[in-house]
N, C-alpha and C positions, 0 to 999 in steps of 0.2 A: 364611342363618339356618336353624337346625334346628327352631325352634318359631315358629309363627305365633300370636302372643298378642294379647290385648286388655287394656284397663284399665290404662294406664300401663306396660305391659310394654316394657322397654327405653327408658323415657322419658329423654330427654337432659337434662331439668331436674333429675333426681334425685328426682322426686316419688314418694311412697309408692304402693304398689299400691292399686288401687281395691277396692271391696267385692267379696265372692266372686261376686256375681251378674254382675259385669262382667269377671271375670278368666278367661274361657274360653281354652283354648289347644289347638292341634292340631299334629301333626307336619307338617312341610313335605315336599315331594318329595325334597329333599336328605337329610332324615333317613331317609326310606324307602330311598334309595340306600345310605346308610351301613349300614343293617341288612340289606340284601339278602343272602340266603344263610345266614341264621342257622339255618334248618331243613335245611341241606344238608351237615351234618357238617364245616363249614369251620373252626370254632373250638372250643376246649375250653370246657366250662361248669364253673363253680366254685360252691361253696355261697354263699348270701347271708350277711350278717353274723350272722343268727340261726339259720342252718342249716335253715330251713323250706323254702327254695326254691333254685333255681339261677339263675345269671346268666352271660352270656357273658364270657369273659376279655377279649376285644377285640371290636370290631365288624368284620365281615368285608367290608363294602362297599368298592367301588373308590374312592369319594369320598375325597380326601386331606384328611381333617378336621383333622389335627394342624397342618398348615401353613396350610390354607385358613381355618380359624376361630381358630387360635391357642390358647394355653392359658396359664394363670397359676396358680401355687400354690406352697405351701411345705410340704415334708415334713421328716422328721427329718434335719437336717444337709445339706439340699439344697433348692434352689428352682429354679423354671423360669418364664420369662416370654417367650412367643412371640407376636408380633403376627399378625394375619390377613394373608393374601396372596391374590393373584389366582389363581383355580383354573386358568385357561387357561395361565398362566405356569408353574405348578407342573407341569402335565401336559407342557408343552413341554420343561421341564428333565428330567423323568423319561424322556420318549421319547428325548431326546438321550443320556442315560446308558444306556438299554437298548441303543441302537445302538452306543454307544462307551463302555464301562465305564471307559476310561482318559482320558476327557475332562477337560481342565483346568478348574479353578474359574472362570477367566476366561471360558471358553466357556459355562459355565452362566449366568453373569451377563449374557450377551448376550441371553438369552431370559427370564431371571428377574431382574426389576428391583428388587425390594425390597418393603417392606410395602404392602399395599393395605387401608387401614383403613375401617371401615364409615361413619365420619363424614367421610371425605374428608380435606381438608387438603393440605398440601404438605410432602414430605420435602425438607429443604434441605441435607442433608449432601452432600459430594462423592461421586462414584462410587467413589473409592478408599476412603473411610471406610466406605461401605455394603458394598463388596466385602470388606473386611477383617473386618467384623463377622460376615458370613455364612461366611467362610472359617474363622474361629476358633470360631464359635458364641457369641461374647460381644461386646458393644459397646453403645453408646448412640446412638440415632438421633434427630435433631432433627426435630420435627414442628411446623409453623406453621399458624395459621388461614389461610383463604383470604379475602383482600379482593377482593370482586367485586360488581358491580351486577347480575349475572345472566349468562345464556348468550345468544349470538347465534343467528341462524337456522341456522347450521351446527352448533350444539351446543357451540361452544367458549366457555370462560369469558372474560368481560371481566376484564382482569388488574390494573387499578389500584385498583378499589374506590372511586374518587372519583365521587361523584354530584353533578352540577352543579345548583345551585338558582337560578341567575340572579343578576344584580347582582354577580357575582364570588364569591358565597357557594358553599360546597360542604360536603359531609359524607362521611365514610368509611362503607362498608357491609361488614360481615363476613357472608359467606354460608356458611362452614363453619368449625368449630372443631376443635381437636385431639382425638384419641381419648381417652376416659376423663375428659374435662373436662366438668363439669356446667355447663350454660349459666347456671343461676341463680346459682351461686357465682362464676362468671366475671364476671357483671354486678356482683355485690356487690363483687368485688375491684377492678374498674375504678372503681366509684362511690366506694369508700373512698379510692382514690388522689386523686380529685377533692376529696373532703372534707378530706383531709389536706394538700392543696395540694402533693402530690408530683409532679403532672404538670400544671404551670401552663398548658400549651398546649392542654389538653382542657377543654371547657366542660361537656359532658353526654354521657350514654350512655342509649340507649333500646332497649328490646326490642320490635321490630315483627314478631316471628316468628309464623307460623301453622304450617302443615305444613312450611314451608321456613324455615330459620334466616335471620334478618335482624336483625343488631345494628347500630344506627346510632350513630356516634361523631361528636359535633359539636365542631369545633375552637374555640379561644378567639377566633380571628379568621381572616379569609380569607387573611391573610398567612403563616399557619403553613405550613411545608413538609410536605405529606402524607407523604413518605417518612420525614421525621424523626419525625413522630407515630407511624408504624408501627413504626419501630425502637425508639422509647421504649416502646411497648406490648409489643413482643416481649420487651424486657429486663425490664419491671416486672410483667408479668402472665402468666397461663397461655395467652395467645395463642401462645406458643411453649413447648413442653414437650420433655422428653427421654424417649424410650421405651427402657428398658433391655432389650436383647436377650440372652437366656440360653437357648440351645438345649440344655437339660438334659432328655434324653428317654430312654426305654427302647428299646434296639435290638431286632432281631428275636429275640434270645435272652433278652429281658426283663432285660437288664443296663443299669442307669442310667449315663449319661455325657453330657458336653458334646460334642456333635458339630457339625461344620461342615455346611453345606448339602449338599455332595456326599455325605457319609456318611449324613445323614438320608434323602436320596432313595434311596441304594443300599439301606439297611436297609428302607425302605418297599417297594421293588421286590422284595427278597427275601421280605418278608412276604406281598406280594400273589401272588407265584409259589407260595409255600407254600399259600396259601388256594386258588389255582387248582388245585393238585394234589389237595388234600383234597376240593374240590368234585368234581373229575373222578373221584377214587377212589370217593367217595360215590355218584356217578351210575353208575359201573361196577358197584358192588355192587347198586344198585337194578335195573340192567339184567339182571344175572345172575339175580337173584331172579325177575324177570318172565319171562326166557327159560325158566327152569325150569318155571314154570307154563304158559307157552305150549306148551312141548314136550309136557306132559301133556295139554293141551286138544286138540292136534292128533292125538295118539295116540288120544284118545277119539273124535274125529270119524272117524278111519280105521277104528275098530273099534266103531262106535256100537251095532250090534245086539248084539254080544257083551257090551259094557259093560252095556247095559240088562238083558240076560239074567242076568248075575251079580248085579246089584242086586236083581232080582226074586226070584231063587231062593236066594241065599245069605243066611244069618243074619248073617255078618260079611263083607260084600263087600270091604271095604278090603284085608285081607291077600291075598285071592284075586286082586284086580286087580294089586296090587303084584308078586305072584309071576308072574302070567301075562304081564303087559306090561312088566315091569321098571321099574315106576314108583317114584318116591320117595314118602316119606310125605306131603310137602306136595302133590305132584301128585295123589296118590290122594284126599287130603282135599279139594282144590280141585274135582276132578271130581264128588265126591259132593255138593258144595255148589252145583253148577251149577244154574241155573234151567232149566226145560223150554224156555222161549222162546229160550234160547241155542243150542238144537240146530238152528237154521236153517242152511241151506247158506251164506247170506250171511255168517253169523258165522264160519264156517270160513275164508272168503276174507279176512275182515278180520284174523283171527288170523295167517294166513300173511303178510299185508302188514305187520302190526305186528312180527312176528318178523324179517322181512327188514330193516325199518327199524332195529330195535334192534341187529341184528347189525352193520349198517353203522356205527351210532353207536358201538358197542362197539369196533370196529376203529379208528375215528378217535380215541377217547379213549385207547386203549392206545398208539397212536402218540404222542399228546400227552404221556402219562406217560413215555414212553421217550426223548423227544427234547427237550432243553433249548431248541433253536432254535425248535421249534414252540411251546413254552411262551412264549417271549419274543414270538413273532409274535402269538399269541393275546392276550397282555396288551396289546400295542401296539394291536391292533384294538379291544379293549374300551375302552382309554383314549381313543382317537380318537373313539369313539362317545360317550363321556361328555363329551368336550370340546365337542361340538356344543351341549350344554345350557348351557355356560358360555362360549360364544364372545364375542369382544369386542363384537359387535353385539347381545347379549342384555341384558335387564335385570339378571340376576344376574351376568353375566360382565364387564360394562364396568368398566374401572378407575376407582376413585373417588379415589384418592390420586395426586397428581401428584409425580413425581420430578424435582426441578429444583434444582440447586445454587444456593444464595443468593449474591448478590454479597457481597464483603467487608463486614463490619459497619462502619457509619459511627461513628466516634468522636464523641460529642456531650457537651457539658457541660450538665447539667441546669440549672445556674445561669443559663446563657445564655438559657434559655427564659422566665425570670421577667421580667415586665414591671416596669420600674423606676418606682416610684411613691413619693412622700414619705410617711413614717409617723412618728408619735410613739410611742416605746416607753415603757411605764410598768410598773415592777415594784414591787410592794408589799412592805412589811416582812415579810409572812408568805408571800411567794413566789408571789403571783398576778401573772401577766404578761398583757399585752394590747398591741395596736398600733392606735392611732387613725389614720385616714387624714389625710394632710396634716401640716404642721408647726404644731402648736398651741403656744400659750404654755406654757412649761415650769412656770410658777407658776400654771397654770390650776386651776380648781375640779374636780379629778378626784374621782370618787366611789369609796369603798372600803367593804369589808365592815365591820361593827361590830367595833371593836377592832383594826382594821388601819389602815395609813397608808402614805404614799409612802416609797420607799427610793431608787429610781433613776428618772429620766425624762430622755430625750434624743431628739434628732432623728436620723432615719436614712432609709434607702431599703429598699424591699422586697427589693432584691438583696443587702443586707448580710448578713454572718454575724456573730452575736454571740458573743463569748468570755465565758463565765460562770465567774468565779473563785470558789472556795469555800474556807473557812478551813482545810480539811483538806489543802490543796495541790493539789486536782484542778481541772482545767479542762474545761469542757463547751462544745459548739458547738451553737447553735440558729440556724436560718435565719429571718430577719425575715419572709419570705413565709409561714412556717408558723405565725406567731403568731395567736391568735384576735382578732377585732375588738373594738372598745372599747364596744360597746353594753351589755355587762354588766360583770361584775367581771373578766372574763378567765378563764384556767385556771391551775391550779397548775403551775408550771414543772417540778415533779417528775413530771408525767405525760409530759413530753417527754424528760427526761434522768433518769438514776438517781442523784440526789443523796441522800446519807444523811440520814435524818430529823433527826439531831442536828447536822448541819452548817449553817453560816450562809453566805449569799452575801456575798462581800466586795466584788465589783465586776462590772460588765457593761460590756464594751468592744467597740466596733465593730472587726472585723478589718480590717486594712490589709495588703496584700501587702508583704513586706519591712519591715514596721513592727516596732518593738521596745517591750517593756514592762519596767519596773523592778518586780521582785517582792521584797517585804520581809516578814519575819516579825516577830512581836512581840518577839523576842529581839534584834532589831537586826541580824540576818544577812539577806543578800539577794544577788540577782544579776540581770543583764539577760537577757532571753530574746527570741528571734525569734518574732513572732506566727505565722509559718508552722509553727513547732515546737509551737505550742500547740493547733492545730486537732485536734479529736477526731472520728474517723469513726463512732464508735458511741455509744450511749446511756450507756455506762459511763464515758465521759470519758477523760481522760489525766492520770496522776499526774505533776506537774511539781515542786512544792516538797516536799521530804522533811520530814515533821513527826514529832514524837513527843509523848508526854504533856506538856502545858504549853506546847507550841510550836504556833503557828497562823499561817497566812498572814494578814497584817494589811492590807497596802497593795499595790495594783496601779496603777502610774502609767505613762501613755503617755509615751514619750521622743520629744520633737519633734526634728526633724532638726538644728535649730540649737542645741539644748541641749548644754552641755559640762560642767556641774557637777551635783552632788547635794547637797541640803540635808536633814539629818536632825535631828529634835528628839525628846528623850526625855521621859518623864513627870517626870523630875527637872529639867526646864526647862533643859536644856543643849543647845546647838545646835552642829552641825559642818557645814562645807561643804568638799567635796573634789572632785577631778576625776572626771568620769564615766568616764574611761579607766581608773581604778583598779578599776572594777566589772567582773568577768569576764562574758563572754557564754556562758551555759550552756543546755543543753536540759533538764536536770533536775538536782536536787541541793538542798543547803542553802545554797550560796553562801558568801560571806565576811562578816566582821564589818564592818558599816557604821559602827556607833557602839558604844562600850564603856560598860556600865553596872555600877556596883557594886550598886545596888539599883534595882528598877523595870524598866520596859520601854520600848520605842519608842512614841512618841506619834503621829508623822506623818513623811512623807518626800515630797519632790518633786524633780523635775529642773528646771534653769533654765540660762539663759545668763548667765554671770558679769557681763558688762558691762551687762546690763539691771538688775542688782541684785535684791534680794529684796523682794517687795511683799506686802501683806496688807490686808484691809479693816478700817477703823477701826470701833469699836463705835458704838452709837447709831443715830439715824435718818438721819444725814447720808450714810451710804454711801460716805464718802470712802475712797480707797485711799492708803496710805502706801508709799513706796519707800525702801529703804535701799540706797544705791549702794556705800558703802564696806564691803565684806565681808571685807577682809583680816584683821580680828581673829578671824574665825571660820573662815578658810580654813586647813585643817590636812590632815594625811594621813588616809587612811581608817582607821577603827578607833579614833580618838581619843575622849576623854571629852567634849570640847567646853567651851563657856562659856555664860553666860547670854545670851539673845537680845537684840537691840536694844530700847531703851525703846519701850513702846507695843505690843510684840508681844502677840497675843491670849492671855488667861489660860488658854484651853482647850488651848493648845499645838497648835493646828491651823493649817496654812498657809492 
C-alpha cells in the first residue's frame, strides 16, 4: 500500500469514510521509495492543471508500482485494467530480462505466476490461460473465495472450509473473498438467494468477521455435499468473479498500447535505466560544481596570506583575486563568503579529502554513463536490494493469492437439490399465487382478498415445475419451490414472470417430462405440443400459440397416454369427435381447424379414449355422472361442423 489510512480507509464492506477527525493518512515506506529521486533531476516536471505549480511527469522510484499495485481507468477511446502482483516476482522477472533480453515468455512465467490480490483468494484458471493473458496483454482471470477454517501451525491454509460441529453437523467458512467484492453486498446476495429459494440446500449465512473475514454458511442438512454447495455458490454469487486483464499502458516513449508482460517489463527496465542515467548525470553536474568550489578553496589555503592582503587593501578584491590566481567568478565569490573559522588547517585537510572522494566518484559515474553493461549491473544491484524489503518471508512480500487450477466444474441440477414435499397450489382469479404445505382439500375454505376468488387449485410437489398458459399464447414456467407460503394471500404471479397486464391466465399445468398438451384457440384451431417444448428459461416466457386480434388461447388440456380421440363443442352447441392422430404435434403456430363454425366460437375441448365413452356430471345435488358410450353419431373427420350433443349434456356447453 502507498497510503496508511484510518477511518474506514480501504474498508472491505464498502462503508463510507468516517468523519474528518478519524480520516488521517500518511505515506508508507513504499510510497517514499516510489518518489525517491524526485529532487535529483531524474524526471521532467510539467505544469499542474491550473498552471500555478509543477508536478513530476512520472515517479522515478525503483518500486514497480504499475504491476505491483495495478491500475484501472478509462480514457478517451481506451481503457486499462491491471491487477496487483507480487513485488518479488516482478523483480525476479525483470532481473531475468536484464540478464537475457531474448528470454521467452514461458521463462518469465516460471518466476512470475500471476495476480497477487490484496484480499487473497484463489486464481483457478489453468497455467495456459494465465500465460496467454499475460502474453497478449488481454484476458479474463477467474478468482474464487477461499473456503478455509484457518491456518495450521506451519502457516498453511486448511483447504476444505468445512467446520465440524458435532453430531454430524457442519458448516462452511469463507476466510477470503475475491478482489473488489464488497463483503456486505456479497452477504446480501447470498441472503437473497435463500429468500428466493434459488439455493434450497443453503439454510443461512452469517457474518462473524472481525479484523479477519469469516463468513459462515449453514447447509440445509448435514447430508448436503459440501463440494456441491461450493460449486453452487461459485455459480450463483460473487464468490467467483472474473477479473478482466487489459495491459493498456504507456511505454518508455509515452506511447499508449496493449503490451504483453515481457514488453511491459522491458519498457520499465528502459525507463529505469534512463532514470539511472539522469540521476548519474545530475550527480556529475553537482560534483563538477562542488569540485570547482573546492579548487578555489584549496588555492585560497595555499595563498592565504596574499588573499587576506588583497581583501584588506583592495576596494574591489574580487577581480584582483580572479586575475592573480586565475579563479572563476564562483570561486572568487565563494572565497569572499568564507567564514574566518574555516581558515583552520584541519579544514584544508578535509577539503582535500572531499575533493579526492568526489574525483573518484566522478570517475565511477562517468564509467557508468559510458558503459551499458555497468548500467545493467547497477540496476540489478538496486533491484536485489529492493527485493529484500519484499521477500517471501516479509509481511509485505508474502503471496496472498494462491494460483491453483480448479478441478473441472461439476455439472449439477439445481432441481435435484430441492427437497420433495407435498404442496397445494392456489391461484386466485386476480393472479395471486401461493403454496400451502401438504395436500389440503381442494374445496377447502381458502381466504382471498376482497373482490378476489379462486381460479385454480391443485396438488403438487415442491419439485414440480408449473406451466402457466396465458390467453395471448405465451407460456411461462414457475418452480413450485419458489412459491410463497399460504399464511397470507400469496404474491402476484406477475412478480415472478412478465405476464402482460391485460392478459388472462388460461391454465396452470404441472410439467411432466415427455408429456403432451392439447392447445386450442377460441376460433376452433389448435394443435398438440410437447411439454418439453413449452418450458421457458426466462421471465419473458415463450410464445407458443400464434394469436392476432380477436384470437385467444382458450383451452389447455393434458393428453393422457391412453387417450386416442378429441371432443370439441362450440357455442352453437354442436359436438364433433375425431381421432387424436389428426391433430399435428407442433412446437409453435396456429395449428389446424378442430371444428368449423359459421357463427360463434369454440366452447370447450377435451381428449378421451373412445371406448370409455363421453362422460359429464349431471346437474342438481345428486352429483351423478352420465356416460355416453355410443359416440359413432358424432365421430367425424377433423374440421367438421358437428351435430347436437347427447340428451342431457350440460347447457353451459362444458365437458
